[in-house]
C-alpha positions as CSV (number, residue, x, y, z in Angstrom):
1,M,42.3,21.6,58.3
2,A,40.9,21.6,61.8
3,M,38.0,23.9,60.8
4,A,37.0,21.5,58.0
5,T,36.9,18.7,60.5
6,L,34.7,20.7,62.9
7,D,32.4,21.4,60.0
8,I,31.6,17.7,59.7
9,F,31.0,17.4,63.4
10,R,28.8,20.5,63.5
11,S,26.5,18.8,60.9
12,T,26.5,15.6,63.0
13,V,25.6,17.4,66.2
14,G,22.8,19.1,64.3
15,A,21.6,15.7,63.0
16,V,21.5,14.3,66.5
17,A,19.5,17.2,67.8
18,L,17.1,16.7,64.9
19,V,16.5,13.1,66.0
20,F,15.6,14.3,69.5
21,A,13.2,16.9,68.1
22,R,11.5,14.3,65.9
23,H,11.1,12.0,68.8
24,A,9.5,14.7,70.8
25,L,7.0,15.4,68.0
26,D,6.3,11.7,67.5
27,E,5.5,11.3,71.2
28,A,3.4,14.4,71.2
29,L,1.4,13.2,68.2
30,E,0.8,9.9,69.8
31,R,-0.4,11.6,73.0
32,V,-2.8,14.0,71.3
33,K,-4.3,11.3,69.2
34,S,-5.0,9.0,72.2
35,R,-6.1,11.6,74.7
36,K,-9.7,12.9,74.8
37,M,-10.6,16.5,75.7
38,F,-14.1,18.0,75.6
39,G,-15.4,14.7,74.2
40,S,-13.1,14.5,71.2
41,P,-9.4,13.7,70.5
42,M,-7.1,16.5,71.6
43,S,-5.7,16.6,68.1
44,N,-9.0,18.2,66.9
45,L,-8.3,21.4,68.9
46,K,-6.9,24.3,66.8
47,L,-4.5,25.5,69.4
48,I,-3.0,22.0,69.7
49,Q,-2.7,21.8,65.9
50,A,-0.9,25.1,65.9
51,K,1.6,24.0,68.5
52,L,2.2,20.8,66.7
53,G,2.6,22.8,63.5
54,D,5.2,25.0,65.1
55,M,7.2,22.0,66.2
56,S,7.0,20.5,62.8
57,L,8.1,23.7,61.2
58,D,11.2,23.8,63.4
59,I,12.0,20.2,62.6
60,D,11.6,20.6,58.9
61,A,13.8,23.8,58.9
62,S,16.5,22.0,60.9
63,A,16.4,19.0,58.5
64,L,16.7,21.3,55.5
65,L,19.6,23.2,56.9
66,I,21.4,20.0,57.8
67,Y,20.7,18.5,54.4
68,R,22.1,21.6,52.7
69,A,25.3,21.5,54.7
70,V,25.9,17.9,54.0
71,W,24.9,18.2,50.3
72,T,27.4,21.1,50.0
73,K,30.1,19.0,51.5
74,D,29.3,16.0,49.3
75,N,29.6,18.2,46.2
76,S,33.2,19.0,46.7
77,A,33.1,22.1,48.8
78,D,36.3,22.6,50.7
79,R,34.7,24.5,53.6
80,I,31.1,24.5,54.8
81,T,31.6,26.5,58.0
82,R,28.7,28.8,57.4
83,E,26.2,26.1,56.4
84,A,27.3,23.7,59.1
85,T,27.2,26.4,61.8
86,M,23.7,27.5,60.8
87,A,22.4,23.9,60.7
88,K,23.9,23.1,64.2
89,L,22.7,26.3,65.7
90,F,19.2,26.1,64.5
91,A,18.8,22.3,65.2
92,T,20.3,22.5,68.7
93,E,18.0,25.4,69.6
94,A,14.9,23.8,68.1
95,A,15.3,20.4,69.8
96,P,15.0,21.6,73.4
97,T,12.2,23.9,72.3
98,C,10.3,21.0,70.8
99,Y,10.9,18.9,74.0
100,R,9.7,21.8,76.2
101,R,6.6,22.3,74.1
102,S,5.9,18.5,74.1
103,C,6.2,18.1,77.8
104,K,4.5,21.3,78.8
105,N,1.5,21.0,76.5
106,F,0.8,17.4,76.1
107,W,1.6,15.7,79.4
């Protein structure tokens, strides 16, 4: 019973981390669209696009893992320990990575 409760909280923690990562990406996107470098917006640079793409990839993967865990629970699964743990682990590692990339590269 206790593990089943933890499964729900793991998914919730992953979802909170996902919100932080999405916020970092949104702020980075705003920054690169408004900042000029070499006479054009920073968003036109291929390296910047690649870094934003990496952030977006981590965010989408986190979201899909969280959605899968929650969907599995909603469809009458007794235990979702594996799915919830994977979602929480990936999302909580991706969020600080996105923030680091955002702060390091765009400010």
